[in-house]
C-alpha positions in Angstrom: -1.2 13.9 9.9 -0.9 13.7 6.1 -4.3 12.5 4.5 -2.9 12.0 1.0 -0.5 13.3 -1.5 -0.6 13.9 -5.3 1.8 13.6 -8.1 1.3 14.7 -11.7 1.2 12.4 -14.6 1.7 13.3 -18.3 0.6 9.7 -19.6 -2.0 8.2 -17.4 -1.8 4.7 -19.0 1.8 4.6 -18.3 1.5 6.0 -14.8 -1.1 3.8 -13.7 0.8 0.7 -14.9 3.6 2.0 -12.9 1.7 2.7 -9.5 -0.2 -0.7 -10.0 3.0 -2.4 -9.9 5.1 -0.3 -7.5 2.5 0.1 -4.8 1.2 -3.4 -5.4 4.1 -4.9 -3.9 3.6 -2.7 -0.7 0.3 -4.0 -0.2 -1.6 -1.0 -1.8 -4.2 -1.0 -4.8 -5.9 1.3 -7.1 -9.4 1.9 -5.8 -10.5 4.6 -8.2 -9.8 6.1 -11.4 -11.4 8.4 -14.0 -10.3 10.5 -16.8 -7.0 12.1 -15.9 -6.7 10.4 -12.3 -6.3 7.4 -10.3 -6.3 6.9 -6.4 -4.4 4.3 -4.4 -5.1 3.1 -1.0 -3.4 1.1 1.5 -4.7 -2.2 3.2 -6.5 0.0 5.9 -8.6 1.5 3.2 -7.2 5.0 3.6 -6.2 6.9 0.4 -2.4 7.4 0.3 -1.9 8.6 -3.2 -3.4 10.3 -6.2 -1.8 10.4 -9.6 -3.4 12.8 -11.9 -2.9 15.0 -15.0 -2.3 18.6 -13.7 -5.8 20.7 -13.4 -4.1 23.7 -14.9 -3.5 21.8 -18.1 0.2 22.8 -17.8 2.9 20.0 -18.3 3.3 17.4 -15.4 6.8 17.9 -13.7 8.5 16.8 -10.6 9.4 18.9 -7.7 12.9 19.5 -6.8 13.5 18.2 -3.5 10.0 16.6 -3.2 9.9 13.0 -2.2 7.0 10.6 -1.1 8.0 7.9 1.4 5.9 4.7 1.7 6.2 2.4 4.6 7.1 -1.4 3.8 6.5 -4.5 5.8 9.9 -6.1 5.0 13.3 -5.7 3.4 11.9 -8.0 0.8 9.0 -5.8 0.2 11.5 -2.8 -0.3 13.5 -5.0 -2.8 10.4 -5.8 -4.6 9.3 -2.0 -4.8 12.8 -1.3 -6.4 12.6 -4.0 -8.8 9.0 -3.5 -9.7 9.7 0.5 -10.4 12.5 -0.5 -12.8 10.5 -3.0 -14.5 7.7 -0.6 -15.1 9.9 2.1 -16.7 11.0 4.0 -13.6 14.7 4.7 -12.7 16.8 3.9 -9.7 17.9 6.9 -7.3 19.4 4.5 -4.8 19.4 0.7 -4.7 18.0 -1.2 -1.7 20.2 -1.2 1.3 20.7 0.1 5.0 21.4 4.0 5.1 24.1 4.6 7.5 23.7 6.8 10.4 19.9 6.2 11.0 18.6 4.8 14.4 16.6 2.6 14.3 18.1 0.9 11.1 16.7 2.5 8.0 16.5 -0.1 5.1 15.3 1.9 2.0 15.3 2.1 -1.8 14.6 5.2 -4.0 13.2 5.5 -7.5 11.8 8.0 -9.9 8.6 7.3 -11.7 8.0 7.8 -15.5 7.5 11.6 -15.0 10.6 12.0 -12.5 8.6 12.0 -9.2 11.0 10.6 -6.5 9.6 7.9 -4.3 10.9 5.8 -1.3 10.1 2.6 0.2 11.6 1.9 3.5 11.5 -0.3 6.7 13.0 0.3 10.2 14.3 -3.1 11.0 
């Protein structure tokens, strides 16, 4: 149903380094970039995320209550996502682990990027 999502970035160099690392461990890659934007796609070739400087030239800021979730292939990939985010300058919003009360089992990690955008990687195993 959702074709793609975008997040704002204040520093494109830092943001591309962050998303190259974090999405790379999930099997996605940057497929396009230009001045002020970068696009990432999954292994199926479909765009999943655009990182861009805001069109209105106002400061990039994270939305309160907004989060983007990415499917992972394994718990190891969720762990790698979390580690890559921290190594690339992000912060933890929840270490990898099973989230109780979810059926089927929901193994997830939560992070924030350099601009405060909240991301999740999860697997249902």
